PDB file of N, H, CA, C and O in Angstrom:
ATOM      1  N   MET A   1     116.182 -92.804 -23.357  1.00  0.00           N
ATOM      2  CA  MET A   1     117.133 -93.437 -22.450  1.00  0.00           C
ATOM      3  C   MET A   1     116.481 -94.603 -21.703  1.00  0.00           C
ATOM      4  O   MET A   1     117.106 -95.643 -21.495  1.00  0.00           O
ATOM      5  N   ARG A   2     115.227 -94.422 -21.304  1.00  0.00           N
ATOM      6  H   ARG A   2     114.719 -93.578 -21.474  1.00  0.00           H
ATOM      7  CA  ARG A   2     114.539 -95.463 -20.551  1.00  0.00           C
ATOM      8  C   ARG A   2     114.331 -96.714 -21.411  1.00  0.00           C
ATOM      9  O   ARG A   2     114.411 -97.833 -20.904  1.00  0.00           O
ATOM     10  N   MET A   3     114.069 -96.532 -22.687  1.00  0.00           N
ATOM     11  H   MET A   3     114.004 -95.623 -23.098  1.00  0.00           H
ATOM     12  CA  MET A   3     113.866 -97.664 -23.581  1.00  0.00           C
ATOM     13  C   MET A   3     115.146 -98.476 -23.713  1.00  0.00           C
ATOM     14  O   MET A   3     115.083 -99.700 -23.830  1.00  0.00           O
ATOM     15  N   ARG A   4     116.290 -97.835 -23.698  1.00  0.00           N
ATOM     16  H   ARG A   4     116.341 -96.841 -23.603  1.00  0.00           H
ATOM     17  CA  ARG A   4     117.578 -98.529 -23.828  1.00  0.00           C
ATOM     18  C   ARG A   4     117.832 -99.426 -22.616  1.00  0.00           C
ATOM     19  O   ARG A   4     118.352-100.531 -22.767  1.00  0.00           O
ATOM     20  N   LYS A   5     117.469 -98.963 -21.418  1.00  0.00           N
ATOM     21  H   LYS A   5     117.045 -98.065 -21.296  1.00  0.00           H
ATOM     22  CA  LYS A   5     117.647 -99.776 -20.212  1.00  0.00           C
ATOM     23  C   LYS A   5     116.766-101.015 -20.263  1.00  0.00           C
ATOM     24  O   LYS A   5     117.184-102.101 -19.860  1.00  0.00           O
ATOM     25  N   GLY A   6     115.558-100.851 -20.753  1.00  0.00           N
ATOM     26  H   GLY A   6     115.218 -99.969 -21.080  1.00  0.00           H
ATOM     27  CA  GLY A   6     114.658-101.990 -20.874  1.00  0.00           C
ATOM     28  C   GLY A   6     115.172-103.011 -21.875  1.00  0.00           C
ATOM     29  O   GLY A   6     115.072-104.218 -21.650  1.00  0.00           O
ATOM     30  N   GLN A   7     115.726-102.522 -22.989  1.00  0.00           N
ATOM     31  H   GLN A   7     115.807-101.542 -23.172  1.00  0.00           H
ATOM     32  CA  GLN A   7     116.272-103.424 -24.000  1.00  0.00           C
ATOM     33  C   GLN A   7     117.484-104.167 -23.451  1.00  0.00           C
ATOM     34  O   GLN A   7     117.643-105.362 -23.698  1.00  0.00           O
ATOM     35  N   THR A   8     118.332-103.474 -22.716  1.00  0.00           N
ATOM     36  H   THR A   8     118.203-102.502 -22.516  1.00  0.00           H
ATOM     37  CA  THR A   8     119.513-104.105 -22.125  1.00  0.00           C
ATOM     38  C   THR A   8     119.101-105.179 -21.122  1.00  0.00           C
ATOM     39  O   THR A   8     119.682-106.264 -21.097  1.00  0.00           O
ATOM     40  N   ALA A   9     118.116-104.883 -20.308  1.00  0.00           N
ATOM     41  H   ALA A   9     117.644-104.001 -20.328  1.00  0.00           H
ATOM     42  CA  ALA A   9     117.644-105.858 -19.323  1.00  0.00           C
ATOM     43  C   ALA A   9     117.052-107.082 -20.017  1.00  0.00           C
ATOM     44  O   ALA A   9     117.269-108.211 -19.578  1.00  0.00           O
ATOM     45  N   MET A  10     116.314-106.864 -21.087  1.00  0.00           N
ATOM     46  H   MET A  10     116.138-105.946 -21.444  1.00  0.00           H
ATOM     47  CA  MET A  10     115.712-107.980 -21.815  1.00  0.00           C
ATOM     48  C   MET A  10     116.783-108.837 -22.475  1.00  0.00           C
ATOM     49  O   MET A  10     116.681-110.064 -22.456  1.00  0.00           O
ATOM     50  N   GLU A  11     117.806-108.222 -23.056  1.00  0.00           N
ATOM     51  H   GLU A  11     117.889-107.225 -23.071  1.00  0.00           H
ATOM     52  CA  GLU A  11     118.908-108.976 -23.655  1.00  0.00           C
ATOM     53  C   GLU A  11     119.639-109.796 -22.595  1.00  0.00           C
ATOM     54  O   GLU A  11     120.013-110.942 -22.846  1.00  0.00           O
ATOM     55  N   TYR A  12     119.842-109.224 -21.430  1.00  0.00           N
ATOM     56  H   TYR A  12     119.539-108.293 -21.226  1.00  0.00           H
ATOM     57  CA  TYR A  12     120.495-109.912 -20.314  1.00  0.00           C
ATOM     58  C   TYR A  12     119.691-111.153 -19.914  1.00  0.00           C
ATOM     59  O   TYR A  12     120.251-112.238 -19.756  1.00  0.00           O
ATOM     60  N   LEU A  13     118.380-110.985 -19.752  1.00  0.00           N
ATOM     61  H   LEU A  13     117.925-110.104 -19.880  1.00  0.00           H
ATOM     62  CA  LEU A  13     117.529-112.110 -19.358  1.00  0.00           C
ATOM     63  C   LEU A  13     117.487-113.191 -20.427  1.00  0.00           C
ATOM     64  O   LEU A  13     117.503-114.378 -20.098  1.00  0.00           O
ATOM     65  N   MET A  14     117.434-112.814 -21.681  1.00  0.00           N
ATOM     66  H   MET A  14     117.421-111.851 -21.948  1.00  0.00           H
ATOM     67  CA  MET A  14     117.391-113.796 -22.766  1.00  0.00           C
ATOM     68  C   MET A  14     118.699-114.573 -22.847  1.00  0.00           C
ATOM     69  O   MET A  14     118.685-115.794 -23.007  1.00  0.00           O
ATOM     70  N   THR A  15     119.824-113.879 -22.738  1.00  0.00           N
ATOM     71  H   THR A  15     119.835-112.888 -22.608  1.00  0.00           H
ATOM     72  CA  THR A  15     121.128-114.543 -22.830  1.00  0.00           C
ATOM     73  C   THR A  15     121.295-115.559 -21.708  1.00  0.00           C
ATOM     74  O   THR A  15     121.644-116.713 -21.960  1.00  0.00           O
ATOM     75  N   TYR A  16     121.052-115.143 -20.488  1.00  0.00           N
ATOM     76  H   TYR A  16     120.769-114.206 -20.283  1.00  0.00           H
ATOM     77  CA  TYR A  16     121.218-116.059 -19.368  1.00  0.00           C
ATOM     78  C   TYR A  16     120.114-117.109 -19.325  1.00  0.00           C
ATOM     79  O   TYR A  16     120.328-118.206 -18.809  1.00  0.00           O
ATOM     80  N   GLY A  17     118.956-116.797 -19.850  1.00  0.00           N
ATOM     81  H   GLY A  17     118.782-115.906 -20.269  1.00  0.00           H
ATOM     82  CA  GLY A  17     117.892-117.795 -19.944  1.00  0.00           C
ATOM     83  C   GLY A  17     118.289-118.940 -20.861  1.00  0.00           C
ATOM     84  O   GLY A  17     118.076-120.106 -20.530  1.00  0.00           O
ATOM     85  N   TRP A  18     118.870-118.609 -22.020  1.00  0.00           N
ATOM     86  H   TRP A  18     119.043-117.661 -22.289  1.00  0.00           H
ATOM     87  CA  TRP A  18     119.339-119.653 -22.941  1.00  0.00           C
ATOM     88  C   TRP A  18     120.469-120.458 -22.318  1.00  0.00           C
ATOM     89  O   TRP A  18     120.516-121.680 -22.463  1.00  0.00           O
ATOM     90  N   ALA A  19     121.376-119.785 -21.628  1.00  0.00           N
ATOM     91  H   ALA A  19     121.338-118.792 -21.510  1.00  0.00           H
ATOM     92  CA  ALA A  19     122.503-120.489 -20.999  1.00  0.00           C
ATOM     93  C   ALA A  19     122.001-121.471 -19.939  1.00  0.00           C
ATOM     94  O   ALA A  19     122.476-122.605 -19.873  1.00  0.00           O
ATOM     95  N   ILE A  20     121.063-121.054 -19.125  1.00  0.00           N
ATOM     96  H   ILE A  20     120.677-120.133 -19.178  1.00  0.00           H
ATOM     97  CA  ILE A  20     120.514-121.933 -18.087  1.00  0.00           C
ATOM     98  C   ILE A  20     119.756-123.095 -18.720  1.00  0.00           C
ATOM     99  O   ILE A  20     119.838-124.224 -18.235  1.00  0.00           O
ATOM    100  N   LEU A  21     119.023-122.833 -19.794  1.00  0.00           N
ATOM    101  H   LEU A  21     118.956-121.917 -20.189  1.00  0.00           H
ATOM    102  CA  LEU A  21     118.299-123.897 -20.490  1.00  0.00           C
ATOM    103  C   LEU A  21     119.259-124.940 -21.057  1.00  0.00           C
ATOM    104  O   LEU A  21     119.001-126.139 -20.953  1.00  0.00           O
ATOM    105  N   ILE A  22     120.353-124.497 -21.650  1.00  0.00           N
ATOM    106  H   ILE A  22     120.562-123.523 -21.734  1.00  0.00           H
ATOM    107  CA  ILE A  22     121.340-125.427 -22.204  1.00  0.00           C
ATOM    108  C   ILE A  22     121.970-126.264 -21.100  1.00  0.00           C
ATOM    109  O   ILE A  22     122.149-127.471 -21.266  1.00  0.00           O
ATOM    110  N   ILE A  23     122.308-125.645 -19.981  1.00  0.00           N
ATOM    111  H   ILE A  23     122.163-124.665 -19.846  1.00  0.00           H
ATOM    112  CA  ILE A  23     122.895-126.382 -18.855  1.00  0.00           C
ATOM    113  C   ILE A  23     121.909-127.426 -18.331  1.00  0.00           C
ATOM    114  O   ILE A  23     122.308-128.546 -18.015  1.00  0.00           O
ATOM    115  N   MET A  24     120.642-127.072 -18.238  1.00  0.00           N
ATOM    116  H   MET A  24     120.319-126.162 -18.496  1.00  0.00           H
ATOM    117  CA  MET A  24     119.639-128.026 -17.758  1.00  0.00           C
ATOM    118  C   MET A  24     119.483-129.203 -18.719  1.00  0.00           C
ATOM    119  O   MET A  24     119.327-130.343 -18.282  1.00  0.00           O
ATOM    120  N   VAL A  25     119.524-128.934 -20.021  1.00  0.00           N
ATOM    121  H   VAL A  25     119.650-128.007 -20.376  1.00  0.00           H
ATOM    122  CA  VAL A  25     119.414-130.016 -21.008  1.00  0.00           C
ATOM    123  C   VAL A  25     120.617-130.943 -20.915  1.00  0.00           C
ATOM    124  O   VAL A  25     120.462-132.163 -20.964  1.00  0.00           O
ATOM    125  N   VAL A  26     121.817-130.377 -20.783  1.00  0.00           N
ATOM    126  H   VAL A  26     121.943-129.386 -20.744  1.00  0.00           H
ATOM    127  CA  VAL A  26     123.028-131.200 -20.666  1.00  0.00           C
ATOM    128  C   VAL A  26     122.964-132.064 -19.411  1.00  0.00           C
ATOM    129  O   VAL A  26     123.286-133.251 -19.466  1.00  0.00           O
ATOM    130  N   LEU A  27     122.557-131.495 -18.289  1.00  0.00           N
ATOM    131  H   LEU A  27     122.295-130.530 -18.245  1.00  0.00           H
ATOM    132  CA  LEU A  27     122.435-132.270 -17.054  1.00  0.00           C
ATOM    133  C   LEU A  27     121.387-133.376 -17.187  1.00  0.00           C
ATOM    134  O   LEU A  27     121.588-134.482 -16.686  1.00  0.00           O
ATOM    135  N   ALA A  28     120.279-133.086 -17.854  1.00  0.00           N
ATOM    136  H   ALA A  28     120.115-132.187 -18.261  1.00  0.00           H
ATOM    137  CA  ALA A  28     119.245-134.106 -18.051  1.00  0.00           C
ATOM    138  C   ALA A  28     119.767-135.253 -18.906  1.00  0.00           C
ATOM    139  O   ALA A  28     119.489-136.417 -18.619  1.00  0.00           O
ATOM    140  N   VAL A  29     120.522-134.934 -19.955  1.00  0.00           N
ATOM    141  H   VAL A  29     120.748-133.988 -20.188  1.00  0.00           H
ATOM    142  CA  VAL A  29     121.087-135.982 -20.811  1.00  0.00           C
ATOM    143  C   VAL A  29     122.094-136.817 -20.032  1.00  0.00           C
ATOM    144  O   VAL A  29     122.092-138.043 -20.141  1.00  0.00           O
ATOM    145  N   LEU A  30     122.959-136.170 -19.246  1.00  0.00           N
ATOM    146  H   LEU A  30     122.961-135.174 -19.157  1.00  0.00           H
ATOM    147  CA  LEU A  30     123.932-136.906 -18.443  1.00  0.00           C
ATOM    148  C   LEU A  30     123.238-137.813 -17.429  1.00  0.00           C
ATOM    149  O   LEU A  30     123.664-138.949 -17.217  1.00  0.00           O
ATOM    150  N   PHE A  31     122.186-137.322 -16.812  1.00  0.00           N
ATOM    151  H   PHE A  31     121.840-136.399 -16.985  1.00  0.00           H
ATOM    152  CA  PHE A  31     121.442-138.139 -15.853  1.00  0.00           C
ATOM    153  C   PHE A  31     120.763-139.310 -16.553  1.00  0.00           C
ATOM    154  O   PHE A  31     120.761-140.427 -16.035  1.00  0.00           O
ATOM    155  N   TYR A  32     120.187-139.063 -17.726  1.00  0.00           N
ATOM    156  H   TYR A  32     120.188-138.155 -18.147  1.00  0.00           H
ATOM    157  CA  TYR A  32     119.511-140.121 -18.487  1.00  0.00           C
ATOM    158  C   TYR A  32     120.485-141.210 -18.915  1.00  0.00           C
ATOM    159  O   TYR A  32     120.144-142.393 -18.901  1.00  0.00           O
ATOM    160  N   LEU A  33     121.701-140.813 -19.297  1.00  0.00           N
ATOM    161  H   LEU A  33     121.978-139.852 -19.308  1.00  0.00           H
ATOM    162  CA  LEU A  33     122.703-141.778 -19.733  1.00  0.00           C
ATOM    163  C   LEU A  33     123.363-142.509 -18.567  1.00  0.00           C
ATOM    164  O   LEU A  33     124.099-143.471 -18.786  1.00  0.00           O
ATOM    165  N   GLY A  34     123.114-142.074 -17.342  1.00  0.00           N
ATOM    166  H   GLY A  34     122.516-141.293 -17.165  1.00  0.00           H
ATOM    167  CA  GLY A  34     123.653-142.758 -16.175  1.00  0.00           C
ATOM    168  C   GLY A  34     125.020-142.277 -15.745  1.00  0.00           C
ATOM    169  O   GLY A  34     125.654-142.904 -14.896  1.00  0.00           O
ATOM    170  N   VAL A  35     125.489-141.179 -16.309  1.00  0.00           N
ATOM    171  H   VAL A  35     124.975-140.670 -16.999  1.00  0.00           H
ATOM    172  CA  VAL A  35     126.809-140.665 -15.935  1.00  0.00           C
ATOM    173  C   VAL A  35     126.789-140.148 -14.499  1.00  0.00           C
ATOM    174  O   VAL A  35     127.763-140.320 -13.765  1.00  0.00           O
ATOM    175  N   LEU A  36     125.701-139.524 -14.098  1.00  0.00           N
ATOM    176  H   LEU A  36     124.910-139.384 -14.693  1.00  0.00           H
ATOM    177  CA  LEU A  36     125.605-138.970 -12.749  1.00  0.00           C
ATOM    178  C   LEU A  36     125.126-139.981 -11.717  1.00  0.00           C
ATOM    179  O   LEU A  36     125.081-139.671 -10.526  1.00  0.00           O
ATOM    180  N   ASN A  37     124.772-141.175 -12.150  1.00  0.00           N
ATOM    181  H   ASN A  37     124.810-141.427 -13.117  1.00  0.00           H
ATOM    182  CA  ASN A  37     124.280-142.207 -11.246  1.00  0.00           C
ATOM    183  C   ASN A  37     124.906-143.546 -11.638  1.00  0.00           C
ATOM    184  O   ASN A  37     124.226-144.397 -12.210  1.00  0.00           O
ATOM    185  N   PRO A  38     126.192-143.743 -11.337  1.00  0.00           N
ATOM    186  CA  PRO A  38     126.846-144.984 -11.760  1.00  0.00           C
ATOM    187  C   PRO A  38     126.279-146.192 -11.018  1.00  0.00           C
ATOM    188  O   PRO A  38     125.872-146.071  -9.862  1.00  0.00           O
ATOM    189  N   PRO A  39     126.249-147.348 -11.664  1.00  0.00           N
ATOM    190  CA  PRO A  39     125.712-148.553 -11.012  1.00  0.00           C
ATOM    191  C   PRO A  39     126.627-149.036  -9.888  1.00  0.00           C
ATOM    192  O   PRO A  39     127.850-148.921  -9.973  1.00  0.00           O
ATOM    193  N   ILE A  40     126.024-149.567  -8.853  1.00  0.00           N
ATOM    194  H   ILE A  40     125.031-149.660  -8.784  1.00  0.00           H
ATOM    195  CA  ILE A  40     126.774-150.105  -7.718  1.00  0.00           C
ATOM    196  C   ILE A  40     126.672-151.623  -7.786  1.00  0.00           C
ATOM    197  O   ILE A  40     125.567-152.166  -7.788  1.00  0.00           O
ATOM    198  N   PRO A  41     127.805-152.317  -7.843  1.00  0.00           N
ATOM    199  CA  PRO A  41     127.747-153.778  -7.948  1.00  0.00           C
ATOM    200  C   PRO A  41     127.216-154.408  -6.658  1.00  0.00           C
ATOM    201  O   PRO A  41     127.382-153.859  -5.569  1.00  0.00           O
ATOM    202  N   GLU A  42     126.583-155.556  -6.801  1.00  0.00           N
ATOM    203  H   GLU A  42     126.448-156.002  -7.686  1.00  0.00           H
ATOM    204  CA  GLU A  42     126.036-156.281  -5.657  1.00  0.00           C
ATOM    205  C   GLU A  42     127.117-157.054  -4.903  1.00  0.00           C
ATOM    206  O   GLU A  42     126.911-157.412  -3.743  1.00  0.00           O
ATOM    207  N   GLN A  43     128.257-157.319  -5.531  1.00  0.00           N
ATOM    208  H   GLN A  43     128.424-157.028  -6.474  1.00  0.00           H
ATOM    209  CA  GLN A  43     129.345-158.073  -4.916  1.00  0.00           C
ATOM    210  C   GLN A  43     130.593-157.212  -4.888  1.00  0.00           C
ATOM    211  O   GLN A  43     130.753-156.287  -5.685  1.00  0.00           O
ATOM    212  N   CYS A  44     131.479-157.538  -3.947  1.00  0.00           N
ATOM    213  H   CYS A  44     131.349-158.289  -3.300  1.00  0.00           H
ATOM    214  CA  CYS A  44     132.786-156.892  -4.004  1.00  0.00           C
ATOM    215  C   CYS A  44     133.756-157.889  -4.642  1.00  0.00           C
ATOM    216  O   CYS A  44     133.902-159.017  -4.172  1.00  0.00           O
ATOM    217  N   VAL A  45     134.405-157.461  -5.702  1.00  0.00           N
ATOM    218  H   VAL A  45     134.286-156.544  -6.084  1.00  0.00           H
ATOM    219  CA  VAL A  45     135.300-158.328  -6.454  1.00  0.00           C
ATOM    220  C   VAL A  45     136.662-157.651  -6.524  1.00  0.00           C
ATOM    221  O   VAL A  45     136.772-156.495  -6.932  1.00  0.00           O
ATOM    222  N   PHE A  46     137.701-158.385  -6.120  1.00  0.00           N
ATOM    223  H   PHE A  46     137.612-159.324  -5.788  1.00  0.00           H
ATOM    224  CA  PHE A  46     139.064-157.873  -6.169  1.00  0.00           C
ATOM    225  C   PHE A  46     139.884-158.707  -7.141  1.00  0.00           C
ATOM    226  O   PHE A  46     139.611-159.896  -7.309  1.00  0.00           O
ATOM    227  N   PRO A  47     140.877-158.116  -7.779  1.00  0.00           N
ATOM    228  CA  PRO A  47     141.741-158.891  -8.674  1.00  0.00           C
ATOM    229  C   PRO A  47     142.771-159.703  -7.892  1.00  0.00           C
ATOM    230  O   PRO A  47     142.902-159.545  -6.678  1.00  0.00           O
ATOM    231  N   ALA A  48     143.483-160.550  -8.572  1.00  0.00           N
ATOM    232  H   ALA A  48     143.377-160.679  -9.558  1.00  0.00           H
ATOM    233  CA  ALA A  48     144.635-161.300  -8.048  1.00  0.00           C
ATOM    234  C   ALA A  48     144.274-162.284  -6.944  1.00  0.00           C
ATOM    235  O   ALA A  48     145.072-162.492  -6.030  1.00  0.00           O
ATOM    236  N   GLY A  49     143.107-162.887  -7.003  1.00  0.00           N
ATOM    237  H   GLY A  49     142.459-162.718  -7.745  1.00  0.00           H
ATOM    238  CA  GLY A  49     142.771-163.943  -6.064  1.00  0.00           C
ATOM    239  C   GLY A  49     142.359-163.486  -4.679  1.00  0.00           C
ATOM    240  O   GLY A  49     142.179-164.333  -3.804  1.00  0.00           O
ATOM    241  N   ILE A  50     142.203-162.217  -4.434  1.00  0.00           N
ATOM    242  H   ILE A  50     142.349-161.529  -5.145  1.00  0.00           H
ATOM    243  CA  ILE A  50     141.735-161.732  -3.131  1.00  0.00           C
ATOM    244  C   ILE A  50     140.217-161.826  -3.135  1.00  0.00           C
ATOM    245  O   ILE A  50     139.563-161.325  -4.050  1.00  0.00           O
ATOM    246  N   THR A  51     139.662-162.457  -2.127  1.00  0.00           N
ATOM    247  H   THR A  51     140.193-162.863  -1.383  1.00  0.00           H
ATOM    248  CA  THR A  51     138.207-162.605  -2.064  1.00  0.00           C
ATOM    249  C   THR A  51     137.621-161.749  -0.955  1.00  0.00           C
ATOM    250  O   THR A  51     138.230-161.562   0.098  1.00  0.00           O
ATOM    251  N   CYS A  52     136.470-161.253  -1.203  1.00  0.00           N
ATOM    252  H   CYS A  52     135.975-161.406  -2.059  1.00  0.00           H
ATOM    253  CA  CYS A  52     135.749-160.445  -0.223  1.00  0.00           C
ATOM    254  C   CYS A  52     134.654-161.322   0.366  1.00  0.00           C
ATOM    255  O   CYS A  52     133.745-161.752  -0.345  1.00  0.00           O
ATOM    256  N   ILE A  53     134.740-161.583   1.650  1.00  0.00           N
ATOM    257  H   ILE A  53     135.478-161.235   2.227  1.00  0.00           H
ATOM    258  CA  ILE A  53     133.771-162.460   2.304  1.00  0.00           C
ATOM    259  C   ILE A  53     132.475-161.700   2.594  1.00  0.00           C
ATOM    260  O   ILE A  53     131.384-162.214   2.347  1.00  0.00           O
ATOM    261  N   SER A  54     132.592-160.482   3.115  1.00  0.00           N
ATOM    262  H   SER A  54     133.478-160.064   3.316  1.00  0.00           H
ATOM    263  CA  SER A  54     131.392-159.682   3.363  1.00  0.00           C
ATOM    264  C   SER A  54     131.757-158.203   3.367  1.00  0.00           C
ATOM    265  O   SER A  54     132.921-157.828   3.512  1.00  0.00           O
ATOM    266  N   SER A  55     130.740-157.383   3.205  1.00  0.00           N
ATOM    267  H   SER A  55     129.795-157.687   3.087  1.00  0.00           H
ATOM    268  CA  SER A  55     130.929-155.933   3.265  1.00  0.00           C
ATOM    269  C   SER A  55     129.777-155.329   4.053  1.00  0.00           C
ATOM    270  O   SER A  55     128.665-155.857   4.054  1.00  0.00           O
ATOM    271  N   LYS A  56     130.058-154.212   4.726  1.00  0.00           N
ATOM    272  H   LYS A  56     130.962-153.783   4.725  1.00  0.00           H
ATOM    273  CA  LYS A  56     129.040-153.568   5.541  1.00  0.00           C
ATOM    274  C   LYS A  56     129.244-152.060   5.462  1.00  0.00           C
ATOM    275  O   LYS A  56     130.360-151.567   5.627  1.00  0.00           O
ATOM    276  N   LEU A  57     128.167-151.338   5.210  1.00  0.00           N
ATOM    277  H   LEU A  57     127.261-151.739   5.076  1.00  0.00           H
ATOM    278  CA  LEU A  57     128.191-149.883   5.161  1.00  0.00           C
ATOM    279  C   LEU A  57     127.357-149.370   6.324  1.00  0.00           C
ATOM    280  O   LEU A  57     126.171-149.683   6.425  1.00  0.00           O
ATOM    281  N   ASN A  58     127.978-148.573   7.211  1.00  0.00           N
ATOM    282  H   ASN A  58     128.941-148.318   7.129  1.00  0.00           H
ATOM    283  CA  ASN A  58     127.223-148.075   8.359  1.00  0.00           C
ATOM    284  C   ASN A  58     126.574-146.730   8.039  1.00  0.00           C
ATOM    285  O   ASN A  58     126.760-146.187   6.950  1.00  0.00           O
ATOM    286  N   THR A  59     125.820-146.203   8.986  1.00  0.00           N
ATOM    287  H   THR A  59     125.669-146.644   9.870  1.00  0.00           H
ATOM    288  CA  THR A  59     125.043-144.984   8.751  1.00  0.00           C
ATOM    289  C   THR A  59     125.899-143.740   8.605  1.00  0.00           C
ATOM    290  O   THR A  59     125.438-142.748   8.041  1.00  0.00           O
ATOM    291  N   THR A  60     127.132-143.762   9.098  1.00  0.00           N
ATOM    292  H   THR A  60     127.506-144.569   9.556  1.00  0.00           H
ATOM    293  CA  THR A  60     128.007-142.592   8.973  1.00  0.00           C
ATOM    294  C   THR A  60     128.819-142.616   7.688  1.00  0.00           C
ATOM    295  O   THR A  60     129.605-141.702   7.442  1.00  0.00           O
ATOM    296  N   GLY A  61     128.645-143.639   6.869  1.00  0.00           N
ATOM    297  H   GLY A  61     128.006-144.381   7.068  1.00  0.00           H
ATOM    298  CA  GLY A  61     129.358-143.716   5.599  1.00  0.00           C
ATOM    299  C   GLY A  61     130.606-144.556   5.644  1.00  0.00           C
ATOM    300  O   GLY A  61     131.326-144.640   4.649  1.00  0.00           O
ATOM    301  N   GLY A  62     130.888-145.188   6.780  1.00  0.00           N
ATOM    302  H   GLY A  62     130.303-145.119   7.588  1.00  0.00           H
ATOM    303  CA  GLY A  62     132.061-146.051   6.892  1.00  0.00           C
ATOM    304  C   GLY A  62     131.817-147.396   6.224  1.00  0.00           C
ATOM    305  O   GLY A  62     130.720-147.949   6.311  1.00  0.00           O
ATOM    306  N   LEU A  63     132.826-147.913   5.567  1.00  0.00           N
ATOM    307  H   LEU A  63     133.717-147.463   5.497  1.00  0.00           H
ATOM    308  CA  LEU A  63     132.719-149.188   4.865  1.00  0.00           C
ATOM    309  C   LEU A  63     133.649-150.189   5.530  1.00  0.00           C
ATOM    310  O   LEU A  63     134.835-149.916   5.715  1.00  0.00           O
ATOM    311  N   THR A  64     133.106-151.355   5.890  1.00  0.00           N
ATOM    312  H   THR A  64     132.143-151.577   5.740  1.00  0.00           H
ATOM    313  CA  THR A  64     133.889-152.429   6.490  1.00  0.00           C
ATOM    314  C   THR A  64     133.889-153.611   5.536  1.00  0.00           C
ATOM    315  O   THR A  64     132.829-154.090   5.132  1.00  0.00           O
ATOM    316  N   LEU A  65     135.086-154.084   5.175  1.00  0.00           N
ATOM    317  H   LEU A  65     135.946-153.694   5.503  1.00  0.00           H
ATOM    318  CA  LEU A  65     135.230-155.240   4.297  1.00  0.00           C
ATOM    319  C   LEU A  65     135.914-156.357   5.059  1.00  0.00           C
ATOM    320  O   LEU A  65     136.906-156.124   5.749  1.00  0.00           O
ATOM    321  N   LEU A  66     135.395-157.561   4.940  1.00  0.00           N
ATOM    322  H   LEU A  66     134.589-157.750   4.379  1.00  0.00           H
ATOM    323  CA  LEU A  66     136.021-158.749   5.504  1.00  0.00           C
ATOM    324  C   LEU A  66     136.651-159.491   4.334  1.00  0.00           C
ATOM    325  O   LEU A  66     135.965-160.085   3.502  1.00  0.00           O
ATOM    326  N   ILE A  67     137.988-159.439   4.297  1.00  0.00           N
ATOM    327  H   ILE A  67     138.545-158.957   4.973  1.00  0.00           H
ATOM    328  CA  ILE A  67     138.733-160.006   3.174  1.00  0.00           C
ATOM    329  C   ILE A  67     139.367-161.309   3.611  1.00  0.00           C
ATOM    330  O   ILE A  67     139.956-161.391   4.689  1.00  0.00           O
ATOM    331  N   GLY A  68     139.248-162.332   2.772  1.00  0.00           N
ATOM    332  H   GLY A  68     138.770-162.265   1.897  1.00  0.00           H
ATOM    333  CA  GLY A  68     139.806-163.627   3.129  1.00  0.00           C
ATOM    334  C   GLY A  68     140.618-164.228   2.022  1.00  0.00           C
ATOM    335  O   GLY A  68     141.155-165.325   2.176  1.00  0.00           O
TER     336      GLY A  68
END
């Protein structure tokens, strides 16, 4: 009976070990491809002739745009 518990525990660890390894590989590939870190443009560009004169991001996360 004791051997069966050990085998069950080992199967549990192996199954979840493989699952965690696969998740880590997928996350690494997504990070490498830039999916998790999209590029931030240096300018603010709006369609239809609206121009952005300046932009400011404060420390609390607020964004101020001066549109002209």
